N, CA, C and O atoms as CSV, one atom per row, in Angstrom:
chain,resi,resn,atom,element,x,y,z
A,1,MET,N,N,155.118,137.697,-27.289
A,1,MET,CA,C,154.364,136.944,-26.325
A,1,MET,C,C,154.305,137.642,-24.975
A,1,MET,O,O,153.264,137.617,-24.319
A,2,PHE,N,N,155.391,138.260,-24.550
A,2,PHE,CA,C,155.414,138.900,-23.238
A,2,PHE,C,C,155.312,140.411,-23.384
A,2,PHE,O,O,155.924,141.006,-24.270
A,3,SER,N,N,154.532,141.019,-22.503
A,3,SER,CA,C,154.445,142.480,-22.491
A,3,SER,C,C,155.501,143.067,-21.563
A,3,SER,O,O,156.088,144.110,-21.851
A,4,HIS,N,N,155.736,142.374,-20.433
A,4,HIS,CA,C,156.713,142.863,-19.471
A,4,HIS,C,C,157.123,141.752,-18.509
A,4,HIS,O,O,156.437,140.740,-18.364
A,5,ILE,N,N,158.247,141.970,-17.868
A,5,ILE,CA,C,158.709,141.111,-16.779
A,5,ILE,C,C,159.072,142.043,-15.645
A,5,ILE,O,O,159.812,143.007,-15.839
A,6,MET,N,N,158.548,141.758,-14.443
A,6,MET,CA,C,158.873,142.544,-13.260
A,6,MET,C,C,159.414,141.586,-12.212
A,6,MET,O,O,158.813,140.549,-11.932
A,7,ILE,N,N,160.558,141.945,-11.635
A,7,ILE,CA,C,161.146,141.116,-10.589
A,7,ILE,C,C,161.318,141.935,-9.321
A,7,ILE,O,O,161.411,143.162,-9.358
A,8,GLY,N,N,161.359,141.229,-8.202
A,8,GLY,CA,C,161.569,141.882,-6.922
A,8,GLY,C,C,163.030,142.210,-6.701
A,8,GLY,O,O,163.919,141.474,-7.129
A,9,ALA,N,N,163.267,143.316,-6.032
A,9,ALA,CA,C,164.626,143.748,-5.684
A,9,ALA,C,C,164.600,144.335,-4.283
A,9,ALA,O,O,163.718,145.130,-3.956
A,10,ASN,N,N,165.557,143.949,-3.458
A,10,ASN,CA,C,165.635,144.483,-2.094
A,10,ASN,C,C,166.242,145.873,-2.060
A,10,ASN,O,O,165.871,146.688,-1.216
A,11,ASP,N,N,167.159,146.152,-2.954
A,11,ASP,CA,C,167.832,147.449,-3.032
A,11,ASP,C,C,167.707,147.924,-4.482
A,11,ASP,O,O,168.476,147.502,-5.346
A,12,ILE,N,N,166.758,148.782,-4.740
A,12,ILE,CA,C,166.484,149.236,-6.111
A,12,ILE,C,C,167.709,149.911,-6.724
A,12,ILE,O,O,168.009,149.683,-7.896
A,13,GLN,N,N,168.421,150.735,-5.960
A,13,GLN,CA,C,169.579,151.431,-6.524
A,13,GLN,C,C,170.703,150.465,-6.893
A,13,GLN,O,O,171.318,150.618,-7.948
A,14,ALA,N,N,170.987,149.469,-6.043
A,14,ALA,CA,C,172.017,148.475,-6.369
A,14,ALA,C,C,171.595,147.650,-7.584
A,14,ALA,O,O,172.411,147.349,-8.455
A,15,SER,N,N,170.323,147.292,-7.634
A,15,SER,CA,C,169.825,146.523,-8.777
A,15,SER,C,C,169.821,147.361,-10.044
A,15,SER,O,O,170.134,146.855,-11.122
A,16,LYS,N,N,169.467,148.647,-9.928
A,16,LYS,CA,C,169.492,149.538,-11.096
A,16,LYS,C,C,170.913,149.646,-11.629
A,16,LYS,O,O,171.125,149.571,-12.839
A,17,LYS,N,N,171.886,149.821,-10.745
A,17,LYS,CA,C,173.288,149.910,-11.177
A,17,LYS,C,C,173.674,148.645,-11.945
A,17,LYS,O,O,174.293,148.728,-13.006
A,18,PHE,N,N,173.315,147.485,-11.418
A,18,PHE,CA,C,173.608,146.206,-12.054
A,18,PHE,C,C,172.937,146.113,-13.423
A,18,PHE,O,O,173.603,145.814,-14.414
A,19,TYR,N,N,171.629,146.363,-13.493
A,19,TYR,CA,C,170.905,146.229,-14.762
A,19,TYR,C,C,171.251,147.335,-15.759
A,19,TYR,O,O,171.239,147.091,-16.965
A,20,ASP,N,N,171.559,148.547,-15.283
A,20,ASP,CA,C,172.053,149.577,-16.204
A,20,ASP,C,C,173.308,149.065,-16.913
A,20,ASP,O,O,173.485,149.281,-18.112
A,21,ALA,N,N,174.180,148.383,-16.157
A,21,ALA,CA,C,175.431,147.872,-16.733
A,21,ALA,C,C,175.186,146.707,-17.682
A,21,ALA,O,O,175.663,146.730,-18.817
A,22,VAL,N,N,174.444,145.680,-17.235
A,22,VAL,CA,C,174.284,144.504,-18.102
A,22,VAL,C,C,173.412,144.806,-19.314
A,22,VAL,O,O,173.708,144.344,-20.416
A,23,LEU,N,N,172.353,145.567,-19.128
A,23,LEU,CA,C,171.505,145.906,-20.276
A,23,LEU,C,C,172.167,146.960,-21.153
A,23,LEU,O,O,171.963,146.976,-22.367
A,24,GLY,N,N,172.958,147.839,-20.544
A,24,GLY,CA,C,173.733,148.806,-21.322
A,24,GLY,C,C,174.732,148.111,-22.229
A,24,GLY,O,O,174.981,148.573,-23.343
A,25,ALA,N,N,175.315,146.992,-21.766
A,25,ALA,CA,C,176.244,146.222,-22.595
A,25,ALA,C,C,175.546,145.648,-23.827
A,25,ALA,O,O,176.200,145.294,-24.808
A,26,MET,N,N,174.210,145.558,-23.772
A,26,MET,CA,C,173.428,145.070,-24.909
A,26,MET,C,C,172.854,146.221,-25.734
A,26,MET,O,O,172.121,145.995,-26.696
A,27,GLY,N,N,173.187,147.450,-25.355
A,27,GLY,CA,C,172.731,148.610,-26.115
A,27,GLY,C,C,171.428,149.227,-25.651
A,27,GLY,O,O,170.864,150.073,-26.346
A,28,HIS,N,N,170.933,148.817,-24.479
A,28,HIS,CA,C,169.678,149.376,-23.966
A,28,HIS,C,C,169.954,150.594,-23.089
A,28,HIS,O,O,170.992,150.660,-22.430
A,29,PRO,N,N,169.030,151.561,-23.075
A,29,PRO,CA,C,169.221,152.747,-22.231
A,29,PRO,C,C,169.052,152.423,-20.747
A,29,PRO,O,O,168.497,151.386,-20.384
A,30,GLU,N,N,169.539,153.323,-19.903
A,30,GLU,CA,C,169.408,153.166,-18.448
A,30,GLU,C,C,167.951,153.093,-18.033
A,30,GLU,O,O,167.060,153.575,-18.733
A,31,GLY,N,N,167.729,152.477,-16.874
A,31,GLY,CA,C,166.386,152.376,-16.327
A,31,GLY,C,C,165.885,153.721,-15.828
A,31,GLY,O,O,166.665,154.628,-15.535
A,32,VAL,N,N,164.562,153.828,-15.740
A,32,VAL,CA,C,163.886,155.047,-15.291
A,32,VAL,C,C,163.140,154.723,-13.997
A,32,VAL,O,O,162.359,153.774,-13.944
A,33,ILE,N,N,163.387,155.521,-12.954
A,33,ILE,CA,C,162.702,155.340,-11.669
A,33,ILE,C,C,161.393,156.123,-11.694
A,33,ILE,O,O,161.376,157.306,-12.034
A,34,ASP,N,N,160.287,155.450,-11.329
A,34,ASP,CA,C,158.994,156.144,-11.299
A,34,ASP,C,C,158.712,156.694,-9.906
A,34,ASP,O,O,159.530,156.550,-8.998
A,35,GLU,N,N,157.555,157.321,-9.743
A,35,GLU,CA,C,157.194,157.967,-8.479
A,35,GLU,C,C,157.023,156.980,-7.325
A,35,GLU,O,O,157.042,157.387,-6.163
A,36,LYS,N,N,156.858,155.698,-7.624
A,36,LYS,CA,C,156.719,154.673,-6.587
A,36,LYS,C,C,158.059,154.014,-6.253
A,36,LYS,O,O,158.117,153.102,-5.428
A,37,GLY,N,N,159.132,154.476,-6.895
A,37,GLY,CA,C,160.453,153.935,-6.630
A,37,GLY,C,C,160.795,152.687,-7.426
A,37,GLY,O,O,161.813,152.044,-7.168
A,38,ARG,N,N,159.953,152.339,-8.390
A,38,ARG,CA,C,160.229,151.192,-9.251
A,38,ARG,C,C,161.134,151.630,-10.400
A,38,ARG,O,O,161.169,152.809,-10.753
A,39,CYS,N,N,161.858,150.688,-10.976
A,39,CYS,CA,C,162.755,150.992,-12.086
A,39,CYS,C,C,162.280,150.256,-13.333
A,39,CYS,O,O,162.015,149.054,-13.289
A,40,PHE,N,N,162.172,150.982,-14.447
A,40,PHE,CA,C,161.675,150.410,-15.700
A,40,PHE,C,C,162.696,150.578,-16.819
A,40,PHE,O,O,163.337,151.620,-16.952
A,41,TYR,N,N,162.827,149.525,-17.616
A,41,TYR,CA,C,163.649,149.524,-18.830
A,41,TYR,C,C,162.688,149.308,-19.992
A,41,TYR,O,O,162.109,148.232,-20.139
A,42,PHE,N,N,162.524,150.331,-20.808
A,42,PHE,CA,C,161.579,150.286,-21.921
A,42,PHE,C,C,162.313,149.970,-23.217
A,42,PHE,O,O,163.324,150.599,-23.531
A,43,THR,N,N,161.804,148.991,-23.976
A,43,THR,CA,C,162.357,148.663,-25.286
A,43,THR,C,C,161.211,148.546,-26.280
A,43,THR,O,O,160.043,148.595,-25.895
A,44,GLU,N,N,161.539,148.395,-27.536
A,44,GLU,CA,C,160.510,148.227,-28.566
A,44,GLU,C,C,159.775,146.905,-28.426
A,44,GLU,O,O,158.648,146.772,-28.904
A,45,THR,N,N,160.394,145.929,-27.779
A,45,THR,CA,C,159.787,144.602,-27.696
A,45,THR,C,C,159.197,144.274,-26.330
A,45,THR,O,O,158.600,143.209,-26.169
A,46,GLY,N,N,159.343,145.149,-25.348
A,46,GLY,CA,C,158.764,144.878,-24.039
A,46,GLY,C,C,159.402,145.718,-22.958
A,46,GLY,O,O,160.238,146.579,-23.228
A,47,ILE,N,N,158.993,145.454,-21.723
A,47,ILE,CA,C,159.441,146.215,-20.558
A,47,ILE,C,C,160.004,145.239,-19.528
A,47,ILE,O,O,159.426,144.186,-19.261
A,48,PHE,N,N,161.134,145.614,-18.964
A,48,PHE,CA,C,161.713,144.880,-17.843
A,48,PHE,C,C,161.690,145.836,-16.658
A,48,PHE,O,O,162.068,146.999,-16.798
A,49,ALA,N,N,161.248,145.360,-15.488
A,49,ALA,CA,C,161.085,146.257,-14.346
A,49,ALA,C,C,161.564,145.633,-13.047
A,49,ALA,O,O,161.583,144.413,-12.886
A,50,LEU,N,N,161.952,146.511,-12.121
A,50,LEU,CA,C,162.392,146.136,-10.780
A,50,LEU,C,C,161.483,146.816,-9.767
A,50,LEU,O,O,161.130,147.983,-9.933
A,51,THR,N,N,161.103,146.094,-8.719
A,51,THR,CA,C,160.261,146.673,-7.685
A,51,THR,C,C,160.526,146.010,-6.347
A,51,THR,O,O,160.898,144.838,-6.286
A,52,LYS,N,N,160.332,146.767,-5.272
A,52,LYS,CA,C,160.293,146.137,-3.954
A,52,LYS,C,C,158.937,145.427,-3.871
A,52,LYS,O,O,157.939,145.965,-4.351
A,53,PRO,N,N,158.879,144.245,-3.279
A,53,PRO,CA,C,157.606,143.533,-3.185
A,53,PRO,C,C,156.541,144.371,-2.472
A,53,PRO,O,O,156.811,144.993,-1.444
A,54,ILE,N,N,155.348,144.378,-3.022
A,54,ILE,CA,C,154.281,145.209,-2.455
A,54,ILE,C,C,153.748,144.669,-1.137
A,54,ILE,O,O,153.053,145.384,-0.415
A,55,ASP,N,N,154.067,143.394,-0.805
A,55,ASP,CA,C,153.603,142.843,0.465
A,55,ASP,C,C,154.511,143.211,1.636
A,55,ASP,O,O,154.249,142.817,2.773
A,56,GLY,N,N,155.592,143.975,1.360
A,56,GLY,CA,C,156.496,144.412,2.412
A,56,GLY,C,C,157.536,143.379,2.816
A,56,GLY,O,O,158.420,143.679,3.620
A,57,GLU,N,N,157.450,142.171,2.277
A,57,GLU,CA,C,158.427,141.125,2.570
A,57,GLU,C,C,159.674,141.339,1.716
A,57,GLU,O,O,159.666,142.140,0.782
A,58,SER,N,N,160.739,140.620,2.043
A,58,SER,CA,C,161.970,140.700,1.257
A,58,SER,C,C,161.769,140.053,-0.110
A,58,SER,O,O,161.032,139.078,-0.253
A,59,ALA,N,N,162.438,140.616,-1.105
A,59,ALA,CA,C,162.446,140.009,-2.434
A,59,ALA,C,C,163.303,138.757,-2.362
A,59,ALA,O,O,164.348,138.750,-1.711
A,60,THR,N,N,162.866,137.704,-3.024
A,60,THR,CA,C,163.631,136.466,-3.124
A,60,THR,C,C,163.615,136.012,-4.567
A,60,THR,O,O,162.701,136.340,-5.323
A,61,HIS,N,N,164.626,135.259,-4.944
A,61,HIS,CA,C,164.673,134.742,-6.312
A,61,HIS,C,C,163.731,133.554,-6.446
A,61,HIS,O,O,163.434,132.866,-5.469
A,62,GLY,N,N,163.276,133.329,-7.649
A,62,GLY,CA,C,162.420,132.182,-7.929
A,62,GLY,C,C,163.277,130.941,-8.142
A,62,GLY,O,O,164.126,130.918,-9.033
A,63,ASN,N,N,163.064,129.922,-7.340
A,63,ASN,CA,C,163.814,128.686,-7.487
A,63,ASN,C,C,163.379,127.998,-8.782
A,63,ASN,O,O,162.217,127.619,-8.930
A,64,GLY,N,N,164.315,127.842,-9.714
A,64,GLY,CA,C,164.000,127.271,-11.014
A,64,GLY,C,C,163.677,128.317,-12.063
A,64,GLY,O,O,163.421,127.977,-13.218
A,65,THR,N,N,163.684,129.580,-11.680
A,65,THR,CA,C,163.362,130.673,-12.597
A,65,THR,C,C,164.637,131.222,-13.227
A,65,THR,O,O,165.633,131.444,-12.538
A,66,THR,N,N,164.602,131.439,-14.543
A,66,THR,CA,C,165.680,132.124,-15.251
A,66,THR,C,C,165.041,133.114,-16.207
A,66,THR,O,O,164.090,132.776,-16.912
A,67,ILE,N,N,165.557,134.331,-16.235
A,67,ILE,CA,C,165.105,135.333,-17.195
A,67,ILE,C,C,166.210,135.484,-18.224
A,67,ILE,O,O,167.357,135.764,-17.875
A,68,GLY,N,N,165.868,135.299,-19.486
A,68,GLY,CA,C,166.847,135.365,-20.563
A,68,GLY,C,C,166.753,136.649,-21.357
A,68,GLY,O,O,165.662,137.106,-21.699
A,69,PHE,N,N,167.912,137.231,-21.650
A,69,PHE,CA,C,168.004,138.427,-22.476
A,69,PHE,C,C,168.697,138.052,-23.782
A,69,PHE,O,O,169.724,137.373,-23.774
A,70,ALA,N,N,168.133,138.495,-24.901
A,70,ALA,CA,C,168.691,138.176,-26.218
A,70,ALA,C,C,169.964,138.973,-26.463
A,70,ALA,O,O,169.985,140.195,-26.315
A,71,ALA,N,N,171.028,138.264,-26.842
A,71,ALA,CA,C,172.308,138.891,-27.179
A,71,ALA,C,C,172.515,138.768,-28.685
A,71,ALA,O,O,172.303,137.700,-29.259
A,72,LYS,N,N,172.931,139.862,-29.326
A,72,LYS,CA,C,173.120,139.864,-30.782
A,72,LYS,C,C,174.300,139.009,-31.214
A,72,LYS,O,O,174.289,138.456,-32.314
A,73,THR,N,N,175.328,138.889,-30.363
A,73,THR,CA,C,176.522,138.116,-30.691
A,73,THR,C,C,177.070,137.484,-29.408
A,73,THR,O,O,176.688,137.892,-28.311
A,74,PRO,N,N,177.956,136.496,-29.533
A,74,PRO,CA,C,178.622,135.975,-28.337
A,74,PRO,C,C,179.434,137.057,-27.621
A,74,PRO,O,O,179.540,137.044,-26.395
A,75,GLU,N,N,180.002,137.983,-28.377
A,75,GLU,CA,C,180.777,139.064,-27.764
A,75,GLU,C,C,179.899,139.964,-26.904
A,75,GLU,O,O,180.334,140.439,-25.855
A,76,VAL,N,N,178.677,140.197,-27.338
A,76,VAL,CA,C,177.738,140.986,-26.531
A,76,VAL,C,C,177.399,140.219,-25.253
A,76,VAL,O,O,177.318,140.817,-24.180
A,77,ALA,N,N,177.203,138.917,-25.353
A,77,ALA,CA,C,176.928,138.104,-24.162
A,77,ALA,C,C,178.098,138.162,-23.191
A,77,ALA,O,O,177.895,138.244,-21.980
A,78,ASP,N,N,179.328,138.119,-23.715
A,78,ASP,CA,C,180.501,138.215,-22.856
A,78,ASP,C,C,180.598,139.585,-22.190
A,78,ASP,O,O,180.936,139.673,-21.009
A,79,ALA,N,N,180.306,140.655,-22.934
A,79,ALA,CA,C,180.322,142.007,-22.366
A,79,ALA,C,C,179.250,142.144,-21.289
A,79,ALA,O,O,179.485,142.762,-20.250
A,80,TRP,N,N,178.079,141.573,-21.535
A,80,TRP,CA,C,176.970,141.550,-20.578
A,80,TRP,C,C,177.425,140.877,-19.285
A,80,TRP,O,O,177.203,141.402,-18.194
A,81,HIS,N,N,178.061,139.715,-19.412
A,81,HIS,CA,C,178.533,138.939,-18.266
A,81,HIS,C,C,179.578,139.721,-17.475
A,81,HIS,O,O,179.499,139.806,-16.249
A,82,ALA,N,N,180.548,140.288,-18.172
A,82,ALA,CA,C,181.601,141.068,-17.513
A,82,ALA,C,C,181.021,142.285,-16.795
A,82,ALA,O,O,181.425,142.599,-15.675
A,83,ALA,N,N,180.075,142.970,-17.439
A,83,ALA,CA,C,179.437,144.137,-16.818
A,83,ALA,C,C,178.697,143.736,-15.552
A,83,ALA,O,O,178.727,144.457,-14.555
A,84,GLY,N,N,178.038,142.596,-15.591
A,84,GLY,CA,C,177.325,142.117,-14.413
A,84,GLY,C,C,178.255,141.801,-13.257
A,84,GLY,O,O,177.985,142.184,-12.119
A,85,LEU,N,N,179.352,141.104,-13.541
A,85,LEU,CA,C,180.312,140.774,-12.486
A,85,LEU,C,C,180.922,142.033,-11.885
A,85,LEU,O,O,181.191,142.076,-10.685
A,86,ALA,N,N,181.144,143.053,-12.701
A,86,ALA,CA,C,181.748,144.298,-12.226
A,86,ALA,C,C,180.766,145.193,-11.471
A,86,ALA,O,O,181.165,146.190,-10.870
A,87,ASN,N,N,179.477,144.832,-11.504
A,87,ASN,CA,C,178.467,145.704,-10.892
A,87,ASN,C,C,177.551,144.973,-9.919
A,87,ASN,O,O,176.353,145.248,-9.859
A,88,GLY,N,N,178.114,144.046,-9.164
A,88,GLY,CA,C,177.372,143.419,-8.076
A,88,GLY,C,C,176.765,142.071,-8.380
A,88,GLY,O,O,176.125,141.485,-7.506
A,89,GLY,N,N,176.939,141.550,-9.595
A,89,GLY,CA,C,176.415,140.234,-9.929
A,89,GLY,C,C,177.406,139.145,-9.554
A,89,GLY,O,O,178.579,139.415,-9.295
A,90,THR,N,N,176.921,137.920,-9.528
A,90,THR,CA,C,177.782,136.777,-9.260
A,90,THR,C,C,177.602,135.733,-10.349
A,90,THR,O,O,176.524,135.587,-10.926
A,91,ASN,N,N,178.671,135.018,-10.611
A,91,ASN,CA,C,178.649,133.980,-11.633
A,91,ASN,C,C,177.810,132.800,-11.155
A,91,ASN,O,O,177.812,132.475,-9.968
A,92,CYS,N,N,177.107,132.172,-12.058
A,92,CYS,CA,C,176.417,130.924,-11.746
A,92,CYS,C,C,176.401,130.072,-13.016
A,92,CYS,O,O,176.680,130.565,-14.109
A,93,GLU,N,N,176.078,128.813,-12.860
A,93,GLU,CA,C,176.137,127.847,-13.968
A,93,GLU,C,C,177.576,127.712,-14.442
A,93,GLU,O,O,178.507,128.048,-13.710
A,94,ASP,N,N,177.759,127.226,-15.649
A,94,ASP,CA,C,179.095,127.097,-16.237
A,94,ASP,C,C,179.552,128.452,-16.757
A,94,ASP,O,O,178.767,129.398,-16.839
A,95,ALA,N,N,180.832,128.533,-17.108
A,95,ALA,CA,C,181.372,129.759,-17.708
A,95,ALA,C,C,180.633,130.048,-19.015
A,95,ALA,O,O,180.114,129.124,-19.640
A,96,PRO,N,N,180.577,131.323,-19.443
A,96,PRO,CA,C,179.935,131.641,-20.717
A,96,PRO,C,C,180.521,130.788,-21.844
A,96,PRO,O,O,181.731,130.571,-21.909
A,97,GLY,N,N,179.645,130.311,-22.727
A,97,GLY,CA,C,180.125,129.500,-23.833
A,97,GLY,C,C,178.996,128.833,-24.591
A,97,GLY,O,O,177.814,129.058,-24.329
A,98,ILE,N,N,179.399,128.010,-25.535
A,98,ILE,CA,C,178.445,127.323,-26.417
A,98,ILE,C,C,177.885,126.092,-25.710
A,98,ILE,O,O,178.618,125.329,-25.081
A,99,ARG,N,N,176.576,125.919,-25.826
A,99,ARG,CA,C,175.881,124.731,-25.327
A,99,ARG,C,C,175.094,124.156,-26.503
A,99,ARG,O,O,174.511,124.898,-27.293
A,100,GLU,N,N,175.083,122.858,-26.606
A,100,GLU,CA,C,174.334,122.200,-27.674
A,100,GLU,C,C,173.370,121.199,-27.075
A,100,GLU,O,O,173.670,120.540,-26.080
A,101,GLY,N,N,172.202,121.093,-27.699
A,101,GLY,CA,C,171.196,120.135,-27.268
A,101,GLY,C,C,169.898,120.373,-28.003
A,101,GLY,O,O,169.578,121.503,-28.374
A,102,GLY,N,N,169.160,119.314,-28.209
A,102,GLY,CA,C,167.877,119.441,-28.888
A,102,GLY,C,C,168.002,120.003,-30.291
A,102,GLY,O,O,167.090,120.668,-30.783
A,103,GLY,N,N,169.133,119.736,-30.937
A,103,GLY,CA,C,169.337,120.248,-32.287
A,103,GLY,C,C,169.640,121.731,-32.355
A,103,GLY,O,O,169.620,122.322,-33.435
A,104,MET,N,N,169.924,122.343,-31.204
A,104,MET,CA,C,170.217,123.775,-31.164
A,104,MET,C,C,171.631,124.003,-30.670
A,104,MET,O,O,172.172,123.210,-29.899
A,105,LYS,N,N,172.222,125.099,-31.126
A,105,LYS,CA,C,173.540,125.522,-30.669
A,105,LYS,C,C,173.380,126.947,-30.155
A,105,LYS,O,O,173.055,127.859,-30.916
A,106,LEU,N,N,173.613,127.131,-28.848
A,106,LEU,CA,C,173.396,128.418,-28.199
A,106,LEU,C,C,174.671,128.877,-27.507
A,106,LEU,O,O,175.454,128.065,-27.013
A,107,TYR,N,N,174.864,130.179,-27.480
A,107,TYR,CA,C,175.915,130.771,-26.655
A,107,TYR,C,C,175.211,131.347,-25.438
A,107,TYR,O,O,174.343,132.211,-25.572
A,108,LEU,N,N,175.578,130.875,-24.246
A,108,LEU,CA,C,174.895,131.272,-23.023
A,108,LEU,C,C,175.876,131.826,-21.991
A,108,LEU,O,O,177.013,131.367,-21.882
A,109,ALA,N,N,175.414,132.819,-21.243
A,109,ALA,CA,C,176.153,133.368,-20.112
A,109,ALA,C,C,175.145,133.585,-18.982
A,109,ALA,O,O,174.085,134.173,-19.199
A,110,TYR,N,N,175.471,133.113,-17.783
A,110,TYR,CA,C,174.558,133.197,-16.649
A,110,TYR,C,C,175.129,134.049,-15.519
A,110,TYR,O,O,176.337,134.075,-15.285
A,111,LEU,N,N,174.230,134.743,-14.825
A,111,LEU,CA,C,174.574,135.537,-13.644
A,111,LEU,C,C,173.448,135.461,-12.626
A,111,LEU,O,O,172.317,135.098,-12.950
A,112,ARG,N,N,173.777,135.807,-11.398
A,112,ARG,CA,C,172.758,136.120,-10.388
A,112,ARG,C,C,172.887,137.615,-10.126
A,112,ARG,O,O,173.991,138.134,-9.960
A,113,ASP,N,N,171.736,138.308,-10.091
A,113,ASP,CA,C,171.743,139.746,-9.829
A,113,ASP,C,C,171.901,140.001,-8.332
A,113,ASP,O,O,171.967,139.043,-7.562
A,114,PRO,N,N,171.965,141.272,-7.890
A,114,PRO,CA,C,172.167,141.558,-6.464
A,114,PRO,C,C,171.095,140.988,-5.537
A,114,PRO,O,O,171.351,140.830,-4.343
A,115,SER,N,N,169.905,140.676,-6.048
A,115,SER,CA,C,168.858,140.077,-5.219
A,115,SER,C,C,168.791,138.560,-5.372
A,115,SER,O,O,167.919,137.919,-4.786
A,116,GLY,N,N,169.703,137.980,-6.152
A,116,GLY,CA,C,169.753,136.527,-6.311
A,116,GLY,C,C,168.986,135.983,-7.494
A,116,GLY,O,O,168.963,134.770,-7.700
A,117,ASN,N,N,168.347,136.853,-8.291
A,117,ASN,CA,C,167.623,136.382,-9.462
A,117,ASN,C,C,168.601,135.836,-10.494
A,117,ASN,O,O,169.647,136.434,-10.743
A,118,LYS,N,N,168.255,134.690,-11.096
A,118,LYS,CA,C,169.109,134.081,-12.113
A,118,LYS,C,C,168.716,134.634,-13.481
A,118,LYS,O,O,167.558,134.565,-13.892
A,119,ILE,N,N,169.723,135.189,-14.176
A,119,ILE,CA,C,169.487,135.755,-15.498
A,119,ILE,C,C,170.496,135.176,-16.485
A,119,ILE,O,O,171.527,134.627,-16.095
A,120,CYS,N,N,170.179,135.309,-17.765
A,120,CYS,CA,C,170.995,134.694,-18.798
A,120,CYS,C,C,171.041,135.607,-20.026
A,120,CYS,O,O,170.052,136.253,-20.373
A,121,ALA,N,N,172.192,135.646,-20.668
A,121,ALA,CA,C,172.303,136.254,-22.005
A,121,ALA,C,C,172.384,135.087,-22.978
A,121,ALA,O,O,173.189,134.175,-22.786
A,122,LEU,N,N,171.559,135.105,-24.021
A,122,LEU,CA,C,171.479,134.002,-24.967
A,122,LEU,C,C,171.645,134.503,-26.383
A,122,LEU,O,O,170.981,135.448,-26.809
A,123,HIS,N,N,172.545,133.854,-27.109
A,123,HIS,CA,C,172.716,134.126,-28.547
A,123,HIS,C,C,172.513,132.809,-29.283
A,123,HIS,O,O,173.188,131.820,-28.995
A,124,LYS,N,N,171.582,132.798,-30.237
A,124,LYS,CA,C,171.351,131.598,-31.053
A,124,LYS,C,C,172.411,131.569,-32.144
A,124,LYS,O,O,172.516,132.481,-32.964
A,125,MET,N,N,173.197,130.487,-32.130
A,125,MET,CA,C,174.258,130.318,-33.122
A,125,MET,C,C,173.641,129.798,-34.419
A,125,MET,O,O,172.641,129.081,-34.405
A,126,SER,N,N,174.261,130.176,-35.544
A,126,SER,CA,C,173.720,129.687,-36.820
A,126,SER,C,C,174.437,128.440,-37.265
A,126,SER,O,O,174.117,127.887,-38.318
């Protein structure tokens, strides 16, 4: 459904360090900086990107916005969370763990990145 997600970042290098760590914990390669200073993470299923806002204003997080990354196992979600905390992220929501609702059982871990964006690692439990 999605071709790409691009979020604003005030400090591309700090955000790259953070996302290299959290996405690396999920087995994705490091981001690539283009000639405009944007950072791209290319996968078989889509692209995740970081950019300074083109209007010259500061990047801000979207209130009510969460970007979810698929985790293969709860252990991968935990590694993702730990990598984020060790690389400039902050904890948000409840501690990583199982959440149930709507007939679904999910393992979720939440973080805020260095620019305040809320992100999540999600593993669908069987």
